[in-house]
C-alpha positions in Angstrom: -12.9 17.1 65.9 -9.9 18.3 67.8 -6.7 16.4 69.0 -7.0 14.6 72.3 -3.5 15.8 73.4 -1.4 18.9 73.2 1.7 17.0 72.4 2.2 13.8 70.4 5.1 11.5 69.8 4.4 11.7 66.1 2.0 13.6 63.8 1.4 12.1 60.3 0.0 14.5 57.7 -2.0 12.7 55.0 -4.0 9.4 55.1 -3.1 7.8 51.9 -1.7 4.2 52.1 1.8 5.6 52.8 0.6 7.9 55.5 -1.4 5.2 57.2 1.5 2.7 56.8 3.8 5.3 58.5 1.3 5.8 61.3 0.8 2.0 61.9 4.6 1.5 62.0 5.2 4.5 64.4 2.4 3.4 66.7 4.4 0.2 67.4 7.1 2.3 69.0 5.3 5.4 70.3 2.3 5.7 72.6 0.8 8.7 70.9 0.4 9.0 67.1 -2.2 11.1 65.2 -3.0 11.3 61.5 -4.3 14.6 60.1 -6.3 14.4 56.8 -7.4 17.5 54.8 -10.4 15.9 53.2 -13.5 14.6 55.0 -12.6 11.0 54.1 -9.4 9.1 54.4 -7.6 7.3 51.5 -5.5 9.6 49.3 -5.1 7.6 46.1 -7.2 4.8 47.5 -10.7 6.3 47.5 -14.0 5.1 46.1 -17.2 7.0 45.6 -20.4 7.3 43.5 -19.0 9.4 40.7 -21.8 8.8 38.1 -25.1 7.5 39.4 -26.3 6.2 42.8 -25.3 2.7 43.4 -22.3 2.7 41.0 -19.1 2.6 43.0 -16.0 4.0 41.2 -12.4 4.1 42.3 -11.2 7.6 42.0 -7.6 6.7 41.2 -6.0 3.3 42.0 -8.1 0.3 41.1 -6.0 -2.9 40.3 -3.6 -3.7 43.2 -0.8 -6.2 42.4 1.6 -4.2 44.6 -0.8 -4.1 47.5 -1.6 -7.8 47.6 2.1 -8.6 47.4 3.2 -5.8 49.8 5.6 -7.1 52.5 4.1 -4.4 54.8 0.4 -5.1 54.2 0.5 -8.9 54.3 1.5 -9.3 58.0 -1.3 -6.9 59.1 -4.0 -9.5 58.2 -6.3 -6.8 56.9 -9.1 -9.3 56.2 -10.0 -9.0 59.9 -10.8 -5.4 59.2 -13.0 -6.1 56.2 -10.5 -6.3 53.3 -11.3 -8.9 50.7 -9.6 -9.3 47.3 -11.3 -10.1 44.0 -8.8 -11.7 41.6 -9.7 -12.4 38.0 -8.1 -15.4 36.3 -7.2 -13.2 33.4 -5.6 -10.0 34.9 -5.0 -8.4 31.5 -6.2 -8.6 27.9 -4.7 -6.6 25.1 -7.0 -6.5 22.0 -6.3 -5.3 18.5 -8.5 -3.5 16.0 -8.8 -6.6 13.8 -10.7 -8.5 16.6 -7.7 -10.5 17.8 -6.2 -10.3 21.3 -3.4 -11.5 23.5 -3.7 -11.8 27.3 -2.0 -12.6 30.6 -3.5 -15.5 32.5 -2.7 -16.1 36.1 -1.0 -19.3 34.8 2.3 -18.6 33.2 2.0 -21.8 31.2 -1.4 -20.9 29.8 -0.1 -17.5 28.9 3.0 -18.8 27.2 1.0 -21.4 25.2 -1.4 -18.6 24.0 1.5 -16.5 22.8 2.5 -19.1 20.2 6.0 -18.6 18.8 6.8 -16.0 21.5 5.7 -18.3 24.3 9.0 -19.9 25.0 10.8 -16.6 25.2 8.1 -15.1 27.4 8.3 -18.1 29.8 12.1 -18.0 29.9 12.0 -14.3 30.7 9.5 -14.6 33.6 9.6 -18.0 35.1 12.7 -17.5 37.4 11.2 -14.2 38.6 7.7 -15.6 39.2 9.1 -18.5 41.2 11.1 -16.1 43.4 8.9 -13.0 43.2 8.9 -12.4 47.0 12.7 -12.2 47.1 12.7 -10.0 44.0 10.2 -7.5 45.3 11.8 -7.3 48.7 15.1 -6.5 46.9 13.8 -3.7 44.7 11.0 -2.2 46.7 13.2 -0.6 49.3 15.2 2.6 49.7 18.3 1.2 48.1 18.2 -2.0 46.1 19.7 -4.8 48.2 20.6 -8.1 46.4 19.8 -10.7 49.1 19.9 -13.1 46.2 22.7 -11.8 43.9 22.0 -14.3 41.1 18.3 -13.5 41.0 19.1 -9.7 41.0 21.7 -10.2 38.3 19.3 -12.1 36.1 16.7 -9.4 36.6 19.1 -6.5 36.0 20.4 -8.1 32.8 17.0 -7.6 31.3 15.4 -4.8 33.3 18.1 -2.2 32.4 17.2 -2.4 28.8 14.6 -0.1 27.3 11.2 -1.6 26.7 11.8 -1.1 23.0 15.1 -2.9 23.0 14.0 -5.9 25.1 10.7 -6.3 23.2 12.6 -6.4 19.9 15.2 -8.8 21.3 12.8 -11.2 22.9 9.7 -11.2 20.8 9.0 -11.7 17.1 5.2 -11.0 17.0 4.0 -7.4 16.9 1.2 -8.5 19.2 3.5 -9.6 22.0 5.6 -6.5 21.6 2.5 -4.4 22.0 1.5 -6.4 25.0 4.9 -5.7 26.6 4.8 -2.1 25.6 1.4 -1.7 27.3 2.9 -3.1 30.5 5.9 -0.9 30.5 3.9 2.2 29.6 2.4 2.3 33.1 5.6 4.1 34.1 4.7 7.1 31.8 8.3 7.2 30.6 9.2 7.1 26.8 9.7 3.4 26.0 13.1 3.9 24.3 14.7 5.1 27.6 16.9 2.9 29.8 15.3 0.6 32.4 11.7 1.0 31.1 11.8 -2.7 30.5 11.8 -3.1 34.3 8.3 -1.9 34.7 6.9 -4.3 32.1 8.8 -7.2 33.6 7.6 -6.5 37.2 3.9 -6.0 36.2 4.0 -9.3 34.1 5.7 -11.1 37.0 3.0 -9.9 39.4 0.2 -10.9 37.1 1.4 -14.5 37.3 2.6 -14.5 40.9 -0.2 -12.7 42.7 -2.7 -11.4 40.1 -4.0 -7.9 39.5 -6.8 -7.9 42.0 -9.5 -5.4 42.9 -10.6 -4.6 46.4 -14.1 -6.0 47.0 -16.5 -3.0 47.2 -14.0 -0.5 46.1 -10.4 0.6 46.8 -11.7 2.7 49.7 -12.0 -0.5 51.7 -8.2 -0.9 51.7 -7.8 2.5 53.2 -10.6 1.8 55.8 -8.9 -1.5 56.8 -5.6 0.2 57.3 -7.3 2.9 59.3 -9.0 0.4 61.5 -5.7 -1.4 62.1 -4.2 1.9 63.2 -7.2 3.0 65.4 -7.4 -0.4 67.1 -3.8 0.0 68.2 -4.7 3.3 69.9 -4.0 5.8 67.1 -6.0 8.8 66.3 -7.3 10.1 63.0 -8.8 13.6 62.4 -10.3 14.3 59.0 -11.2 17.7 57.5 -8.0 19.1 58.9 -5.8 20.8 56.2 -2.3 21.7 57.2 -0.8 24.9 55.8 1.6 25.7 58.6 3.3 24.2 61.6 0.7 26.0 63.7 -2.1 23.9 62.1 -0.7 20.8 63.9 -0.4 19.8 67.5 3.1 19.8 68.9 5.0 16.6 68.4 8.4 15.1 68.6 8.3 14.0 65.0 6.3 15.1 61.9 5.8 12.8 58.9 4.4 14.2 55.7 2.6 12.0 53.1 2.9 14.8 50.5 5.1 15.5 47.5 7.9 18.1 47.6 5.8 20.9 46.2 3.3 20.7 49.1 6.0 20.3 51.7 7.6 23.5 50.4 4.3 25.3 50.7 3.8 24.5 54.4 4.9 27.5 56.5 7.1 27.4 59.6 8.9 24.1 59.1 12.3 25.7 59.2 13.7 23.7 56.3 17.2 24.9 55.2 17.5 27.0 52.1 19.8 24.4 50.6 17.3 21.6 51.2 14.5 23.7 49.8 16.5 24.3 46.6 17.1 20.6 46.2 13.4 19.8 46.7 12.5 22.4 44.2 14.5 20.5 41.5 12.3 17.5 41.9 10.8 16.5 38.6 7.1 15.6 38.0 5.9 13.5 35.1 2.9 13.5 32.7 -0.6 13.6 34.0 -3.7 11.5 33.4 -7.2 12.1 32.1 -9.5 9.8 34.1 -13.0 8.6 33.1 -15.6 6.5 34.9 -18.7 5.0 33.3 -22.0 3.6 34.6 -23.0 0.9 32.0 -26.3 -0.7 31.1 -24.4 -4.0 30.3 -20.8 -5.2 30.0 -18.6 -3.6 27.3 -19.3 -5.3 24.0 -15.7 -6.2 23.1 -15.0 -7.6 19.7 -12.4 -10.0 21.2 -14.2 -12.4 23.6 -11.2 -12.7 25.9 -11.7 -9.1 26.9 -15.0 -10.0 28.5 -13.1 -12.2 31.0 -10.3 -9.8 31.9 -10.1 -7.4 34.8 -7.9 -4.9 33.0 -7.7 -4.1 29.3 -4.9 -2.2 27.5 -5.8 -0.4 24.3 -2.9 0.3 21.9 -2.9 -1.3 18.5 0.9 -1.7 18.2 4.2 -1.0 20.0 4.6 2.0 17.7 1.2 3.5 18.6 1.8 3.1 22.4 5.4 4.4 22.2 4.3 7.5 20.1 1.6 8.2 22.7 4.1 8.2 25.6 6.6 10.3 23.6 3.9 12.9 22.9 2.8 13.5 26.4 6.4 13.7 27.6 7.0 16.4 25.0 4.0 18.3 26.3 1.7 17.4 23.4 -1.6 15.5 23.8 -1.6 12.3 21.8 -4.1 12.0 19.0 -4.1 8.2 19.5 -3.6 7.8 23.3 -2.7 4.6 24.9 -5.7 3.8 27.2 -5.9 1.6 30.3 -9.3 0.3 31.3 -10.7 -1.8 34.1 -14.0 -3.5 34.5 -14.4 -4.3 38.2 -18.1 -5.1 38.2 -17.6 -8.2 36.0 -16.0 -9.8 39.0 -17.4 -7.7 41.9 -21.2 -7.3 41.7 -21.2 -5.0 44.7 -19.8 -2.2 42.5 -23.1 -1.7 40.7 -26.9 -2.3 40.8 -27.9 -5.8 39.7 -27.5 -6.3 36.0 -25.5 -3.0 35.6 -21.8 -2.5 35.3 -18.9 0.0 35.9 -15.8 0.8 33.9 -12.8 2.8 34.8 -10.2 4.2 32.4 -7.5 6.8 31.8 -5.0 7.9 29.2 -1.8 9.9 29.7 -1.8 13.6 29.0 0.9 16.4 29.3 1.7 17.6 32.8 -0.9 20.1 33.9 -3.1 19.6 30.8 -6.7 20.9 30.7 -7.4 19.0 27.5 -10.7 17.2 27.3 -10.0 13.7 26.1 -13.4 12.1 26.7 -14.4 11.8 23.0 -11.0 10.6 22.0 -11.0 7.9 24.7 -14.5 6.8 23.9 -13.8 6.7 20.2 -10.8 4.5 20.9 -12.8 2.1 23.0 -15.5 2.0 20.3 -12.9 0.7 17.7 -12.3 -2.3 19.9 -15.9 -2.6 21.2 -18.4 -1.4 18.6 -21.6 -0.3 20.4 -19.8 0.8 23.5 -21.4 4.3 23.5 -24.9 2.7 23.4 -24.4 1.0 26.7 -23.3 4.1 28.6 -25.8 5.3 31.2 -23.6 8.1 32.7 -20.0 9.2 32.7 -17.6 11.3 34.8 -14.3 12.8 33.7 -11.4 14.3 35.5 -8.7 16.3 33.6 -5.1 16.4 34.8 -5.8 19.7 36.5 -9.0 18.3 38.1 -7.0 15.3 39.4 -4.6 17.7 41.2 -7.6 19.7 42.6 -9.0 16.5 44.0 -5.7 15.3 45.4 -2.9 17.9 45.6 -0.3 15.0 45.6 -1.2 14.5 41.9 0.8 17.5 40.8 -0.1 18.3 37.3 -2.1 15.1 37.2 1.0 13.0 37.9 -0.4 10.0 39.9 3.1 8.5 40.5 4.3 11.3 42.9 7.0 12.4 40.5 8.8 11.0 37.5 10.2 7.5 38.0 12.9 7.3 35.4 16.3 5.8 36.1 17.6 9.1 37.3 14.9 9.7 39.9 13.8 6.2 41.0 16.0 5.8 44.0 17.1 9.5 44.4 13.6 10.8 45.2 13.0 13.4 46.5 16.7 14.3 46.8 20.0 12.4 46.5 20.6 11.1 50.0 21.4 7.9 51.9 18.3 8.7 54.0 15.9 10.2 51.5 13.0 10.4 54.0 14.6 12.8 56.4 14.5 16.5 55.6 17.0 19.1 56.8 15.1 19.2 60.1 15.9 16.0 62.0 12.3 15.7 63.3 10.6 16.3 59.9 10.2 13.4 57.5 8.6 12.9 54.1 6.9 9.5 53.5 5.0 9.9 50.2 5.4 8.2 46.8 7.9 10.9 46.1 10.3 8.8 48.2 11.6 5.2 47.4 10.3 2.9 46.3 8.0 5.3 44.5 4.5 5.1 43.1 2.0 2.3 43.6 -0.2 1.2 46.4 2.1 -0.8 48.7 2.6 1.4 51.8 6.4 0.8 51.7 7.3 4.5 51.4 5.6 5.2 54.7 6.8 2.0 56.3 10.5 2.6 55.5 10.3 6.3 56.5 8.9 5.4 59.9 11.1 2.4 60.5 14.2 4.4 59.8 
């Protein structure tokens, strides 16, 4: 395919959720907007395909979508009219232990608190104000610069969120199981759990579990990308796939250019005319650890020792706070963990369209050092086996992607970093550079709109939306 015009109001490079969000937003103002995608399919981090056997649909990266279902950009689009449907388990998360016990997050805050026993009151006191006003909270923090529309709500959040996950867990909870549960939530950020503000990630993910759930997209995450694309195309936009961009000459002429890429890819594109000073600042952008990703086609559901895991959409595997914290510390030091913290999802328990009748899928990953080639498949499966004896016997087929393979699949996953860059307190709102307008480059008509800009990683489209709106 070739562009329909020689000159566009805006060209968007990359069709991940942020690129499509930027395109939809730009199309509201400009008559001619085109999206260029290097691969033959759209989606970026929101793609699904048959990675193992025919008929088994696997999400290549993102699978549970609490930020998407709560996104202030996605919700007004009414994407159900373009074929998007959510599957939302009553139990978003289970966290088992090797002795066969488990804790869990139920959609109901009260049920969760009751199940946590002596930590239930502290857990409910921590989260109830945030769950009740989650929309205000998310609109305040998921933006270029945090804006406290409700100062009291933000003050209450900050008074807890600025702690390390280690410190808040020890202050709030007495049970080692509850501390492990909170550590598993916070560990999604891939930042050592003793560092400042790591508690924020655990608090937000727990809040979302009760406020909106951790849903899957029916039929695969690809359907979210397809719905966004249909919304854009129906408004008169254009999308061309199989169109890699290596230089300015690979694009049609335009008034504005928006790049859904990380700083490293932007620096590699020739002819953009970025200033030397801006290039040096971009080059200092820091990336985080990578992931080792696995998908399984299963003969039957995973035989968890803890029954509650058979009812949960997502399962976190880490036998204690100490084990999870050690795993995150190791990969940040550049050392593979011998006992990695594992995140696992079992979509087909709730979405039969993911697999042939009677069969199932599972999705999982662990953190690894940046750019690692380590093969973690046996280590991950051995870990699952400790919580679900007989797991290996139900595997029909498997597919693995190392951190380097993740980057080969999607260049935005630099070194296997699926968050678009490290999201610690020093680079959360100063990504990709310190600026009051972090989306604009040194060229006034060239903008960056990837997860390397605020508010960072996650499927919410807000990086693209804010870049285009500004």
